[in-house]
N, CA, C, O and CB atoms as a CASP TS submission, in Angstrom:
PFRMAT TS
TARGET T0000
AUTHOR 0000-0000-0000
METHOD Language model
MODEL 1
PARENT N/A
ATOM      1  N   MET     1       0.841  -1.179   0.000  1.00  0.00           N
ATOM      2  CA  MET     1       0.000   0.000   0.000  1.00  0.00           C
ATOM      3  C   MET     1       0.882   1.236   0.000  1.00  0.00           C
ATOM      4  O   MET     1       1.779   1.375   0.831  1.00  0.00           O
ATOM      5  CB  MET     1      -0.955   0.002   1.212  1.00  0.00           C
ATOM      6  N   SER     2       0.621   2.112  -0.922  1.00  0.00           N
ATOM      7  CA  SER     2       1.426   3.314  -1.062  1.00  0.00           C
ATOM      8  C   SER     2       0.970   4.395  -0.074  1.00  0.00           C
ATOM      9  O   SER     2      -0.221   4.553   0.194  1.00  0.00           O
ATOM     10  CB  SER     2       1.349   3.838  -2.503  1.00  0.00           C
ATOM     11  N   ARG     3       1.918   5.110   0.443  1.00  0.00           N
ATOM     12  CA  ARG     3       1.606   6.211   1.354  1.00  0.00           C
ATOM     13  C   ARG     3       1.360   7.473   0.549  1.00  0.00           C
ATOM     14  O   ARG     3       1.822   7.602  -0.585  1.00  0.00           O
ATOM     15  CB  ARG     3       2.747   6.431   2.379  1.00  0.00           C
ATOM     16  N   LYS     4       0.634   8.393   1.141  1.00  0.00           N
ATOM     17  CA  LYS     4       0.325   9.647   0.463  1.00  0.00           C
ATOM     18  C   LYS     4       1.605  10.376   0.082  1.00  0.00           C
ATOM     19  O   LYS     4       2.512  10.526   0.900  1.00  0.00           O
ATOM     20  CB  LYS     4      -0.552  10.539   1.351  1.00  0.00           C
ATOM     21  N   ASN     5       1.671  10.824  -1.158  1.00  0.00           N
ATOM     22  CA  ASN     5       2.803  11.593  -1.698  1.00  0.00           C
ATOM     23  C   ASN     5       4.113  10.811  -1.712  1.00  0.00           C
ATOM     24  O   ASN     5       5.182  11.420  -1.745  1.00  0.00           O
ATOM     25  CB  ASN     5       2.991  12.856  -0.894  1.00  0.00           C
ATOM     26  N   GLU     6       4.061   9.489  -1.689  1.00  0.00           N
ATOM     27  CA  GLU     6       5.274   8.682  -1.725  1.00  0.00           C
ATOM     28  C   GLU     6       5.646   8.404  -3.173  1.00  0.00           C
ATOM     29  O   GLU     6       4.780   8.079  -3.984  1.00  0.00           O
ATOM     30  CB  GLU     6       5.088   7.360  -0.941  1.00  0.00           C
ATOM     31  N   SER     7       6.921   8.527  -3.502  1.00  0.00           N
ATOM     32  CA  SER     7       7.354   8.269  -4.867  1.00  0.00           C
ATOM     33  C   SER     7       7.190   6.789  -5.190  1.00  0.00           C
ATOM     34  O   SER     7       7.151   5.947  -4.294  1.00  0.00           O
ATOM     35  CB  SER     7       8.817   8.710  -5.070  1.00  0.00           C
ATOM     36  N   THR     8       7.097   6.488  -6.461  1.00  0.00           N
ATOM     37  CA  THR     8       6.967   5.103  -6.909  1.00  0.00           C
ATOM     38  C   THR     8       8.176   4.289  -6.471  1.00  0.00           C
ATOM     39  O   THR     8       8.038   3.150  -6.025  1.00  0.00           O
ATOM     40  CB  THR     8       6.805   5.038  -8.437  1.00  0.00           C
ATOM     41  N   GLN     9       9.368   4.883  -6.601  1.00  0.00           N
ATOM     42  CA  GLN     9      10.592   4.193  -6.211  1.00  0.00           C
ATOM     43  C   GLN     9      10.580   3.838  -4.725  1.00  0.00           C
ATOM     44  O   GLN     9      10.955   2.726  -4.352  1.00  0.00           O
ATOM     45  CB  GLN     9      11.811   5.056  -6.535  1.00  0.00           C
ATOM     46  N   LYS    10      10.160   4.760  -3.890  1.00  0.00           N
ATOM     47  CA  LYS    10      10.115   4.502  -2.456  1.00  0.00           C
ATOM     48  C   LYS    10       9.081   3.427  -2.128  1.00  0.00           C
ATOM     49  O   LYS    10       9.315   2.587  -1.259  1.00  0.00           O
ATOM     50  CB  LYS    10       9.800   5.790  -1.692  1.00  0.00           C
ATOM     51  N   ALA    11       7.946   3.450  -2.814  1.00  0.00           N
ATOM     52  CA  ALA    11       6.913   2.437  -2.598  1.00  0.00           C
ATOM     53  C   ALA    11       7.430   1.052  -2.983  1.00  0.00           C
ATOM     54  O   ALA    11       7.151   0.070  -2.294  1.00  0.00           O
ATOM     55  CB  ALA    11       5.644   2.778  -3.407  1.00  0.00           C
ATOM     56  N   VAL    12       8.177   0.972  -4.075  1.00  0.00           N
ATOM     57  CA  VAL    12       8.749  -0.307  -4.516  1.00  0.00           C
ATOM     58  C   VAL    12       9.778  -0.803  -3.502  1.00  0.00           C
ATOM     59  O   VAL    12       9.791  -1.987  -3.165  1.00  0.00           O
ATOM     60  CB  VAL    12       9.400  -0.162  -5.916  1.00  0.00           C
ATOM     61  N   MET    13      10.633   0.083  -3.017  1.00  0.00           N
ATOM     62  CA  MET    13      11.633  -0.303  -2.025  1.00  0.00           C
ATOM     63  C   MET    13      10.964  -0.775  -0.734  1.00  0.00           C
ATOM     64  O   MET    13      11.424  -1.732  -0.111  1.00  0.00           O
ATOM     65  CB  MET    13      12.580   0.871  -1.734  1.00  0.00           C
ATOM     66  N   ARG    14       9.885  -0.109  -0.330  1.00  0.00           N
ATOM     67  CA  ARG    14       9.157  -0.503   0.867  1.00  0.00           C
ATOM     68  C   ARG    14       8.583  -1.913   0.693  1.00  0.00           C
ATOM     69  O   ARG    14       8.650  -2.731   1.611  1.00  0.00           O
ATOM     70  CB  ARG    14       8.029   0.509   1.175  1.00  0.00           C
ATOM     71  N   GLU    15       8.024  -2.192  -0.481  1.00  0.00           N
ATOM     72  CA  GLU    15       7.455  -3.513  -0.755  1.00  0.00           C
ATOM     73  C   GLU    15       8.546  -4.582  -0.784  1.00  0.00           C
ATOM     74  O   GLU    15       8.345  -5.685  -0.275  1.00  0.00           O
ATOM     75  CB  GLU    15       6.692  -3.500  -2.090  1.00  0.00           C
ATOM     76  N   MET    16       9.698  -4.262  -1.375  1.00  0.00           N
ATOM     77  CA  MET    16      10.810  -5.209  -1.408  1.00  0.00           C
ATOM     78  C   MET    16      11.280  -5.543   0.008  1.00  0.00           C
ATOM     79  O   MET    16      11.543  -6.706   0.316  1.00  0.00           O
ATOM     80  CB  MET    16      11.975  -4.641  -2.236  1.00  0.00           C
ATOM     81  N   MET    17      11.387  -4.530   0.867  1.00  0.00           N
ATOM     82  CA  MET    17      11.833  -4.759   2.230  1.00  0.00           C
ATOM     83  C   MET    17      10.811  -5.573   3.009  1.00  0.00           C
ATOM     84  O   MET    17      11.170  -6.464   3.779  1.00  0.00           O
ATOM     85  CB  MET    17      12.096  -3.434   2.931  1.00  0.00           C
ATOM     86  N   LYS    18       9.536  -5.263   2.804  1.00  0.00           N
ATOM     87  CA  LYS    18       8.477  -6.022   3.469  1.00  0.00           C
ATOM     88  C   LYS    18       8.558  -7.496   3.070  1.00  0.00           C
ATOM     89  O   LYS    18       8.443  -8.378   3.921  1.00  0.00           O
ATOM     90  CB  LYS    18       7.084  -5.441   3.117  1.00  0.00           C
ATOM     91  N   ASN    19       8.756  -7.762   1.783  1.00  0.00           N
ATOM     92  CA  ASN    19       8.871  -9.143   1.305  1.00  0.00           C
ATOM     93  C   ASN    19      10.123  -9.824   1.848  1.00  0.00           C
ATOM     94  O   ASN    19      10.084 -11.000   2.210  1.00  0.00           O
ATOM     95  CB  ASN    19       8.886  -9.175  -0.222  1.00  0.00           C
ATOM     96  N   TYR    20      11.234  -9.089   1.907  1.00  0.00           N
ATOM     97  CA  TYR    20      12.475  -9.648   2.447  1.00  0.00           C
ATOM     98  C   TYR    20      12.285 -10.075   3.896  1.00  0.00           C
ATOM     99  O   TYR    20      12.668 -11.180   4.279  1.00  0.00           O
ATOM    100  CB  TYR    20      13.621  -8.626   2.341  1.00  0.00           C
ATOM    101  N   LEU    21      11.689  -9.192   4.703  1.00  0.00           N
ATOM    102  CA  LEU    21      11.478  -9.507   6.115  1.00  0.00           C
ATOM    103  C   LEU    21      10.561 -10.715   6.276  1.00  0.00           C
ATOM    104  O   LEU    21      10.782 -11.563   7.141  1.00  0.00           O
ATOM    105  CB  LEU    21      10.890  -8.297   6.850  1.00  0.00           C
ATOM    106  N   LYS    22       9.541 -10.786   5.445  1.00  0.00           N
ATOM    107  CA  LYS    22       8.605 -11.913   5.498  1.00  0.00           C
ATOM    108  C   LYS    22       9.297 -13.207   5.062  1.00  0.00           C
ATOM    109  O   LYS    22       9.178 -14.232   5.733  1.00  0.00           O
ATOM    110  CB  LYS    22       7.373 -11.636   4.604  1.00  0.00           C
ATOM    111  N   ASP    23      10.017 -13.159   3.945  1.00  0.00           N
ATOM    112  CA  ASP    23      10.669 -14.359   3.395  1.00  0.00           C
ATOM    113  C   ASP    23      11.753 -14.905   4.315  1.00  0.00           C
ATOM    114  O   ASP    23      11.967 -16.117   4.366  1.00  0.00           O
ATOM    115  CB  ASP    23      11.271 -14.048   2.035  1.00  0.00           C
ATOM    116  N   THR    24      12.435 -14.035   5.036  1.00  0.00           N
ATOM    117  CA  THR    24      13.517 -14.468   5.921  1.00  0.00           C
ATOM    118  C   THR    24      13.053 -14.636   7.362  1.00  0.00           C
ATOM    119  O   THR    24      13.844 -14.943   8.253  1.00  0.00           O
ATOM    120  CB  THR    24      14.659 -13.476   5.868  1.00  0.00           C
ATOM    121  N   ASN    25      11.757 -14.429   7.572  1.00  0.00           N
ATOM    122  CA  ASN    25      11.175 -14.562   8.909  1.00  0.00           C
ATOM    123  C   ASN    25      11.936 -13.700   9.924  1.00  0.00           C
ATOM    124  O   ASN    25      12.265 -14.151  11.021  1.00  0.00           O
ATOM    125  CB  ASN    25      11.184 -16.039   9.354  1.00  0.00           C
ATOM    126  N   THR    26      12.205 -12.459   9.533  1.00  0.00           N
ATOM    127  CA  THR    26      12.968 -11.527  10.350  1.00  0.00           C
ATOM    128  C   THR    26      12.027 -10.569  11.066  1.00  0.00           C
ATOM    129  O   THR    26      11.129  -9.991  10.453  1.00  0.00           O
ATOM    130  CB  THR    26      13.979 -10.749   9.489  1.00  0.00           C
ATOM    131  N   ASN    27      12.236 -10.410  12.343  1.00  0.00           N
ATOM    132  CA  ASN    27      11.473  -9.452  13.136  1.00  0.00           C
ATOM    133  C   ASN    27      12.377  -8.294  13.520  1.00  0.00           C
ATOM    134  O   ASN    27      13.522  -8.496  13.924  1.00  0.00           O
ATOM    135  CB  ASN    27      10.872 -10.122  14.399  1.00  0.00           C
ATOM    136  N   VAL    28      11.858  -7.084  13.391  1.00  0.00           N
ATOM    137  CA  VAL    28      12.612  -5.886  13.735  1.00  0.00           C
ATOM    138  C   VAL    28      11.998  -5.296  15.000  1.00  0.00           C
ATOM    139  O   VAL    28      10.848  -4.856  15.006  1.00  0.00           O
ATOM    140  CB  VAL    28      12.608  -4.845  12.559  1.00  0.00           C
ATOM    141  N   HIS    29      12.792  -5.298  16.073  1.00  0.00           N
ATOM    142  CA  HIS    29      12.303  -4.810  17.353  1.00  0.00           C
ATOM    143  C   HIS    29      12.981  -3.520  17.805  1.00  0.00           C
ATOM    144  O   HIS    29      12.406  -2.749  18.574  1.00  0.00           O
ATOM    145  CB  HIS    29      12.493  -5.864  18.397  1.00  0.00           C
ATOM    146  N   ASP    30      14.205  -3.285  17.327  1.00  0.00           N
ATOM    147  CA  ASP    30      14.925  -2.101  17.782  1.00  0.00           C
ATOM    148  C   ASP    30      15.949  -1.677  16.735  1.00  0.00           C
ATOM    149  O   ASP    30      16.036  -2.263  15.656  1.00  0.00           O
ATOM    150  CB  ASP    30      15.615  -2.367  19.136  1.00  0.00           C
ATOM    151  N   GLY    31      16.711  -0.664  17.070  1.00  0.00           N
ATOM    152  CA  GLY    31      17.703  -0.128  16.141  1.00  0.00           C
ATOM    153  C   GLY    31      18.767  -1.124  15.739  1.00  0.00           C
ATOM    154  O   GLY    31      19.252  -1.091  14.608  1.00  0.00           O
ATOM    155  N   ALA    32      19.137  -2.007  16.644  1.00  0.00           N
ATOM    156  CA  ALA    32      20.145  -3.018  16.319  1.00  0.00           C
ATOM    157  C   ALA    32      19.621  -3.962  15.239  1.00  0.00           C
ATOM    158  O   ALA    32      20.370  -4.364  14.348  1.00  0.00           O
ATOM    159  CB  ALA    32      20.544  -3.816  17.581  1.00  0.00           C
ATOM    160  N   ASP    33      18.351  -4.312  15.316  1.00  0.00           N
ATOM    161  CA  ASP    33      17.746  -5.168  14.290  1.00  0.00           C
ATOM    162  C   ASP    33      17.728  -4.467  12.934  1.00  0.00           C
ATOM    163  O   ASP    33      18.012  -5.081  11.906  1.00  0.00           O
ATOM    164  CB  ASP    33      16.318  -5.567  14.696  1.00  0.00           C
ATOM    165  N   VAL    34      17.393  -3.181  12.940  1.00  0.00           N
ATOM    166  CA  VAL    34      17.385  -2.410  11.698  1.00  0.00           C
ATOM    167  C   VAL    34      18.794  -2.377  11.102  1.00  0.00           C
ATOM    168  O   VAL    34      18.969  -2.562   9.898  1.00  0.00           O
ATOM    169  CB  VAL    34      16.862  -0.967  11.948  1.00  0.00           C
ATOM    170  N   LYS    35      19.788  -2.143  11.946  1.00  0.00           N
ATOM    171  CA  LYS    35      21.178  -2.089  11.493  1.00  0.00           C
ATOM    172  C   LYS    35      21.583  -3.415  10.856  1.00  0.00           C
ATOM    173  O   LYS    35      22.221  -3.427   9.803  1.00  0.00           O
ATOM    174  CB  LYS    35      22.119  -1.752  12.666  1.00  0.00           C
ATOM    175  N   ASN    36      21.219  -4.525  11.481  1.00  0.00           N
ATOM    176  CA  ASN    36      21.565  -5.839  10.937  1.00  0.00           C
ATOM    177  C   ASN    36      20.879  -6.097   9.598  1.00  0.00           C
ATOM    178  O   ASN    36      21.499  -6.620   8.673  1.00  0.00           O
ATOM    179  CB  ASN    36      21.189  -6.934  11.929  1.00  0.00           C
ATOM    180  N   VAL    37      19.612  -5.735   9.493  1.00  0.00           N
ATOM    181  CA  VAL    37      18.886  -5.927   8.239  1.00  0.00           C
ATOM    182  C   VAL    37      19.518  -5.086   7.137  1.00  0.00           C
ATOM    183  O   VAL    37      19.711  -5.570   6.022  1.00  0.00           O
ATOM    184  CB  VAL    37      17.394  -5.561   8.408  1.00  0.00           C
ATOM    185  N   MET    38      19.840  -3.839   7.439  1.00  0.00           N
ATOM    186  CA  MET    38      20.448  -2.968   6.435  1.00  0.00           C
ATOM    187  C   MET    38      21.822  -3.475   6.019  1.00  0.00           C
ATOM    188  O   MET    38      22.168  -3.431   4.838  1.00  0.00           O
ATOM    189  CB  MET    38      20.557  -1.543   6.966  1.00  0.00           C
ATOM    190  N   ARG    39      22.609  -3.955   6.978  1.00  0.00           N
ATOM    191  CA  ARG    39      23.932  -4.500   6.661  1.00  0.00           C
ATOM    192  C   ARG    39      23.797  -5.693   5.713  1.00  0.00           C
ATOM    193  O   ARG    39      24.522  -5.792   4.723  1.00  0.00           O
ATOM    194  CB  ARG    39      24.676  -4.921   7.955  1.00  0.00           C
ATOM    195  N   ASP    40      22.869  -6.593   6.020  1.00  0.00           N
ATOM    196  CA  ASP    40      22.654  -7.761   5.171  1.00  0.00           C
ATOM    197  C   ASP    40      22.146  -7.365   3.792  1.00  0.00           C
ATOM    198  O   ASP    40      22.522  -7.975   2.790  1.00  0.00           O
ATOM    199  CB  ASP    40      21.673  -8.717   5.830  1.00  0.00           C
ATOM    200  N   SER    41      21.296  -6.349   3.737  1.00  0.00           N
ATOM    201  CA  SER    41      20.775  -5.876   2.455  1.00  0.00           C
ATOM    202  C   SER    41      21.888  -5.314   1.582  1.00  0.00           C
ATOM    203  O   SER    41      21.956  -5.603   0.388  1.00  0.00           O
ATOM    204  CB  SER    41      19.697  -4.815   2.675  1.00  0.00           C
ATOM    205  N   VAL    42      22.755  -4.514   2.183  1.00  0.00           N
ATOM    206  CA  VAL    42      23.864  -3.919   1.430  1.00  0.00           C
ATOM    207  C   VAL    42      24.782  -5.016   0.897  1.00  0.00           C
ATOM    208  O   VAL    42      25.243  -4.940  -0.242  1.00  0.00           O
ATOM    209  CB  VAL    42      24.664  -2.931   2.318  1.00  0.00           C
ATOM    210  N   LYS    43      25.046  -6.028   1.711  1.00  0.00           N
ATOM    211  CA  LYS    43      25.878  -7.146   1.250  1.00  0.00           C
ATOM    212  C   LYS    43      25.241  -7.828   0.050  1.00  0.00           C
ATOM    213  O   LYS    43      25.926  -8.181  -0.910  1.00  0.00           O
ATOM    214  CB  LYS    43      26.095  -8.165   2.384  1.00  0.00           C
ATOM    215  N   THR    44      23.931  -8.011   0.108  1.00  0.00           N
ATOM    216  CA  THR    44      23.218  -8.664  -0.987  1.00  0.00           C
ATOM    217  C   THR    44      23.313  -7.837  -2.258  1.00  0.00           C
ATOM    218  O   THR    44      23.548  -8.379  -3.338  1.00  0.00           O
ATOM    219  CB  THR    44      21.752  -8.894  -0.615  1.00  0.00           C
ATOM    220  N   PHE    45      23.129  -6.515  -2.134  1.00  0.00           N
ATOM    221  CA  PHE    45      23.207  -5.652  -3.307  1.00  0.00           C
ATOM    222  C   PHE    45      24.622  -5.638  -3.884  1.00  0.00           C
ATOM    223  O   PHE    45      24.786  -5.624  -5.104  1.00  0.00           O
ATOM    224  CB  PHE    45      22.768  -4.228  -2.950  1.00  0.00           C
ATOM    225  N   LYS    46      25.634  -5.642  -3.039  1.00  0.00           N
ATOM    226  CA  LYS    46      27.017  -5.636  -3.515  1.00  0.00           C
ATOM    227  C   LYS    46      27.342  -6.939  -4.242  1.00  0.00           C
ATOM    228  O   LYS    46      28.071  -6.922  -5.233  1.00  0.00           O
ATOM    229  CB  LYS    46      27.990  -5.425  -2.341  1.00  0.00           C
ATOM    230  N   LEU    47      26.817  -8.058  -3.768  1.00  0.00           N
ATOM    231  CA  LEU    47      27.054  -9.342  -4.431  1.00  0.00           C
ATOM    232  C   LEU    47      26.430  -9.362  -5.817  1.00  0.00           C
ATOM    233  O   LEU    47      26.936 -10.030  -6.718  1.00  0.00           O
ATOM    234  CB  LEU    47      26.497 -10.495  -3.588  1.00  0.00           C
ATOM    235  N   GLY    48      25.339  -8.637  -5.991  1.00  0.00           N
ATOM    236  CA  GLY    48      24.643  -8.622  -7.263  1.00  0.00           C
ATOM    237  C   GLY    48      25.190  -7.609  -8.246  1.00  0.00           C
ATOM    238  O   GLY    48      24.825  -7.644  -9.421  1.00  0.00           O
ATOM    239  N   SER    49      26.066  -6.693  -7.799  1.00  0.00           N
ATOM    240  CA  SER    49      26.583  -5.671  -8.691  1.00  0.00           C
ATOM    241  C   SER    49      27.756  -6.198  -9.525  1.00  0.00           C
ATOM    242  O   SER    49      28.427  -7.164  -9.159  1.00  0.00           O
ATOM    243  CB  SER    49      27.014  -4.446  -7.889  1.00  0.00           C
ATOM    244  N   TYR    50      27.967  -5.549 -10.621  1.00  0.00           N
ATOM    245  CA  TYR    50      29.039  -5.987 -11.537  1.00  0.00           C
ATOM    246  C   TYR    50      30.064  -4.917 -11.692  1.00  0.00           C
ATOM    247  O   TYR    50      31.040  -5.098 -12.420  1.00  0.00           O
ATOM    248  CB  TYR    50      28.483  -6.365 -12.903  1.00  0.00           C
TER
END
């Protein structure tokens, strides 16, 4: 679901993150969890880059 005045790119990124958290059964409870998810995401993107 898109938020009011949210860009298409941001809405897509939000959906991708929601799916990632669901697929990996990851729960985010605090800042440390967010940091870990972001670190893992960056690693994944770097592995996919050429």
